[in-house]
C-alpha positions as CSV (number, residue, x, y, z in Angstrom):
1,M,-128.3,0.0,72.7
2,L,-127.9,-0.9,76.3
3,I,-128.6,2.2,77.7
4,K,-132.2,2.2,75.7
5,I,-133.5,-1.1,76.9
6,H,-132.2,-0.1,80.5
7,S,-134.0,3.4,80.3
8,V,-137.4,1.0,79.1
9,K,-137.3,-1.4,81.5
10,N,-136.5,1.6,84.7
11,K,-139.6,2.9,82.9
12,N,-141.8,-0.3,83.2
13,L,-140.7,-1.0,87.0
14,K,-141.9,2.9,87.2
15,R,-145.0,2.0,86.0
16,I,-145.9,-1.1,87.8
17,L,-145.1,0.6,91.3
18,E,-147.5,3.7,90.3
19,H,-149.8,1.1,89.7
20,I,-149.4,-1.1,92.9
21,V,-149.3,2.7,94.5
22,Y,-153.2,3.3,92.9
23,L,-154.4,0.0,93.2
24,A,-153.0,0.1,97.1
25,I,-154.6,3.4,97.6
26,I,-158.3,2.2,96.2
27,F,-158.5,-1.5,97.8
28,I,-156.8,-0.8,101.4
29,L,-155.9,2.8,102.0
30,I,-159.4,4.1,101.5
31,P,-161.6,1.5,102.9
32,G,-159.7,1.2,106.1
33,F,-159.3,4.3,106.5
34,F,-163.6,4.6,105.8
35,Y,-163.7,2.1,108.1
36,F,-161.4,3.5,110.7
37,E,-164.1,6.8,110.6
38,L,-167.5,5.3,110.2
39,C,-167.2,2.2,112.3
40,I,-164.7,3.1,115.2
41,V,-164.5,6.7,115.4
42,L,-168.6,8.0,114.7
43,P,-169.9,5.8,117.1
44,V,-167.8,7.0,119.5
45,V,-168.2,10.6,119.1
46,V,-171.5,10.8,118.2
47,E,-175.0,8.0,119.3
48,E,-175.6,5.6,117.0
49,W,-178.9,5.5,114.4
50,T,-179.4,9.4,114.6
51,F,-180.5,12.0,112.5
52,A,-176.5,13.6,113.0
53,H,-175.4,10.0,112.8
54,F,-177.5,9.4,109.2
55,I,-176.0,13.1,108.4
56,H,-172.9,11.9,109.1
57,L,-173.1,8.7,107.0
58,M,-173.9,10.8,103.4
59,C,-171.5,12.9,103.6
60,A,-168.8,10.8,104.0
61,T,-170.4,8.4,100.5
62,F,-170.5,11.9,99.2
63,L,-166.7,12.2,98.9
64,L,-165.8,8.4,99.2
65,V,-168.3,8.9,95.6
66,N,-166.1,11.6,94.4
67,I,-162.8,10.5,95.6
68,V,-162.5,7.7,93.9
69,G,-165.3,8.9,91.3
70,N,-162.6,11.4,90.4
71,M,-159.3,9.4,90.8
72,I,-160.4,6.4,88.5
73,Y,-162.4,9.1,85.3
74,G,-158.5,11.1,86.2
75,M,-156.7,7.2,85.7
76,F,-158.9,6.4,82.4
77,T,-158.6,9.8,80.8
78,N,-156.9,9.7,77.6
79,T,-155.6,13.1,77.5
80,T,-152.5,11.6,75.2
81,I,-152.3,12.7,71.3
82,K,-153.1,9.0,70.5
83,G,-156.0,8.6,68.2
84,R,-156.0,12.8,68.0
85,Y,-155.9,14.5,64.4
86,L,-152.8,16.5,64.5
87,D,-153.5,18.9,62.0
88,S,-153.7,22.7,62.5
89,F,-153.3,25.4,59.8
90,N,-150.5,27.3,61.4
91,K,-148.4,25.0,63.2
92,C,-145.8,27.6,63.7
93,D,-146.5,27.2,67.5
94,W,-146.1,23.6,67.1
95,T,-143.1,21.5,68.2
96,V,-141.4,18.4,67.3
97,C,-141.1,15.6,69.6
98,S,-138.3,13.5,68.7
99,V,-138.9,10.2,70.8
100,C,-142.7,10.3,69.4
101,E,-141.1,11.5,66.1
102,C,-144.0,13.6,65.5
103,L,-145.4,17.3,65.2
104,R,-147.0,18.6,68.7
105,P,-149.1,20.6,69.1
106,P,-148.5,23.8,72.3
107,R,-149.0,22.9,75.3
108,A,-148.0,19.6,75.0
109,W,-145.1,17.9,76.6
110,H,-143.3,14.5,75.9
111,C,-143.9,12.4,79.4
112,N,-140.9,9.7,80.0
113,T,-142.6,7.5,82.1
114,C,-146.2,7.2,80.1
115,D,-143.5,7.6,76.8
116,I,-145.4,9.5,75.3
117,C,-147.0,12.9,74.4
118,I,-150.0,14.7,76.5
119,L,-152.0,17.4,75.6
120,K,-151.8,20.7,77.6
121,R,-149.4,18.2,80.1
122,D,-149.5,19.6,83.6
123,H,-147.4,17.1,85.7
124,H,-147.4,13.0,85.7
125,C,-149.1,11.9,88.8
126,T,-148.7,9.4,90.9
127,F,-151.8,9.0,92.4
128,F,-153.6,8.3,88.6
129,A,-150.4,6.4,87.4
130,S,-150.7,8.5,84.3
131,C,-150.3,12.1,83.8
132,V,-152.3,15.3,84.1
133,G,-153.6,17.1,81.1
134,Y,-156.5,18.6,79.1
135,F,-159.4,16.0,79.3
136,N,-158.2,15.2,82.9
137,H,-157.5,18.0,84.7
138,R,-161.0,18.3,85.9
139,Y,-160.6,15.2,88.1
140,F,-157.3,15.6,89.1
141,I,-158.4,19.3,90.3
142,L,-161.4,17.8,92.6
143,F,-160.0,14.6,93.4
144,T,-157.5,16.6,95.9
145,L,-160.1,18.8,96.7
146,Y,-162.3,16.2,98.1
147,I,-159.0,14.5,99.7
148,F,-158.4,17.5,101.6
149,I,-162.1,18.0,102.8
150,S,-162.1,15.3,103.9
151,M,-159.2,15.1,105.9
152,V,-160.3,18.4,107.7
153,Y,-163.4,16.7,108.4
154,A,-162.2,14.0,109.7
155,F,-159.8,15.4,111.6
156,Y,-162.1,17.1,113.9
157,Y,-163.1,14.3,114.4
158,N,-160.3,12.8,115.1
159,V,-158.9,14.9,118.4
160,K,-162.6,14.5,119.6
161,F,-162.5,10.8,119.7
162,L,-158.3,10.6,121.3
163,A,-159.5,13.1,123.7
164,T,-161.9,10.2,125.3
165,F,-159.3,8.2,126.2
166,I,-156.2,9.5,125.7
167,T,-154.2,10.6,129.0
168,W,-151.3,13.1,129.4
169,N,-148.7,10.8,131.3
170,H,-147.2,13.5,131.8
171,G,-146.7,14.9,128.4
172,L,-145.2,11.1,128.0
173,V,-148.0,11.2,125.2
174,I,-145.9,14.0,123.4
175,I,-143.6,11.6,122.2
176,K,-146.1,9.2,120.4
177,F,-147.3,12.4,118.1
178,I,-144.3,13.0,117.2
179,F,-142.8,9.9,116.6
180,P,-146.1,7.8,116.1
181,L,-145.0,5.1,113.9
182,A,-141.9,4.0,116.7
183,S,-144.2,4.5,119.4
184,F,-146.9,2.1,117.4
185,V,-143.7,-0.7,116.7
186,I,-142.4,-0.4,120.9
187,D,-145.4,0.1,121.9
188,F,-148.5,-2.3,120.0
189,S,-151.6,-1.5,121.3
190,K,-155.0,0.1,120.1
191,E,-153.8,4.1,121.4
192,S,-150.7,4.0,119.3
193,L,-152.3,3.1,116.3
194,Y,-155.2,6.1,116.9
195,V,-152.4,8.7,117.4
196,F,-150.3,6.8,114.2
197,L,-153.7,7.3,111.8
198,V,-154.8,10.6,113.3
199,V,-151.2,11.3,112.6
200,I,-151.7,9.9,108.7
201,N,-154.7,11.9,108.7
202,F,-152.9,15.1,109.7
203,I,-150.2,14.9,106.9
204,I,-152.4,13.6,104.4
205,G,-154.6,17.0,104.7
206,I,-151.7,18.9,105.5
207,F,-149.8,17.6,101.8
208,S,-153.2,17.4,99.9
209,G,-154.6,20.9,100.8
210,F,-150.4,22.0,99.4
211,L,-151.9,20.4,96.3
212,F,-155.1,21.9,96.0
213,F,-154.5,25.1,95.9
214,Y,-151.0,25.6,94.2
215,H,-152.9,23.9,91.4
216,F,-156.2,25.3,91.5
217,N,-154.2,28.7,91.9
218,N,-152.8,28.0,88.3
219,L,-156.0,27.4,87.1
220,L,-157.4,30.5,87.6
221,K,-154.2,32.0,85.9
222,G,-154.6,29.7,82.7
223,K,-151.1,27.8,83.0
224,V,-150.3,24.9,83.9
225,V,-147.0,24.0,85.8
226,P,-143.9,23.8,83.1
227,E,-145.4,27.3,82.3
228,T,-144.7,28.4,85.7
229,K,-140.9,28.2,84.8
230,K,-141.8,29.9,81.3
231,G,-141.7,33.6,82.3
232,R,-144.0,35.6,79.3
233,N,-145.2,32.5,77.5
234,Q,-146.7,31.7,81.4
235,L,-149.5,35.1,80.2
236,L,-150.8,34.0,76.7
237,Y,-153.6,30.8,77.7
238,N,-155.1,33.3,80.8
239,R,-158.7,34.3,79.1
240,G,-160.0,35.4,82.8
241,W,-160.7,33.5,85.9
242,K,-164.3,32.0,84.6
243,A,-163.2,31.2,81.0
244,N,-159.9,29.5,82.9
245,L,-162.5,27.1,85.0
246,I,-164.6,26.4,81.9
247,E,-161.2,25.8,80.0
248,V,-160.8,23.0,82.6
249,F,-164.6,22.2,84.4
250,G,-166.5,22.5,81.2
251,S,-169.3,24.4,80.2
252,R,-171.3,23.4,83.2
253,W,-168.4,24.0,85.6
254,Y,-170.1,24.9,88.4
255,L,-172.0,21.6,88.9
256,T,-169.0,19.5,88.6
257,W,-167.5,19.6,92.1
258,I,-170.8,17.7,92.8
259,S,-170.0,14.2,90.9
260,P,-167.3,13.2,88.7
261,F,-169.8,11.3,86.4
262,M,-171.5,14.7,86.1
263,H,-171.2,16.1,81.8
264,S,-169.5,18.7,81.5
265,P,-168.5,19.4,77.5
266,L,-164.9,20.7,77.0
267,P,-164.4,24.0,75.2
268,G,-161.2,22.5,72.8
269,N,-159.8,19.7,72.3
270,G,-156.6,20.2,73.5
271,V,-154.9,21.0,70.6
272,E,-156.2,24.6,68.7
273,W,-155.5,27.5,71.0
274,V,-156.5,30.9,70.4
275,V,-153.6,33.1,72.5
276,E,-153.6,36.7,73.2
277,D,-149.8,38.0,73.6
278,K,-150.0,40.6,76.1
279,Y,-146.2,41.1,75.1
280,K,-147.0,42.6,71.5
């Protein structure tokens, strides 16, 4: 009994911490980063109120809407078994969840943090403070894509921005890039702050790029993360790259990149799966 209570407390604490991270990203990190790029970097590298300046503002707005929009939709889209009609004529591939005490369809797994089974569960996402599953997979993929594009876009102009005032100083400037946080604490100056932000920009770009290409590669093969470790099972749901894209992005898969508000109905319900066993 004590172990169960302790486990529940740990789950609740983890969820609280994840929501703090989520809120910090929404209200601090993203606004702060875009303020730095648009109000500090952009006026230095591009002349204000010119045609080029307006183009950059439009691009930044497009990226911001897609990042925040996909993040919010990803969090608040219900992809659990809760409220779903879980009845099937063929339950040979269904499994029993001892925690939820119910039968769950193929590709559904229990999440210890969310404490419920998730339809076509890919993984638990700290940025969304929820699981990535059948109904919000689209938003996670596009969220990582636009974070990556934003970081690459920003990094190019951040380097040009730093080049306008940073000094070589006999190579000592390299230390600021290798130990940006320590340099910022020791030498509390605008130069150290800007170097620190650019290094963070680079790290987030590498991380988000890895997440996008890894998960998009899985998407094209019609599999989710747990199925990459299942051997033969990882091929059961591969219906070709186009059908796999439609399974995640919906019937208007070619337009969903424009906006998270784009309506694109999914072809299934996350419960029934038609598979072709290529090993038979």
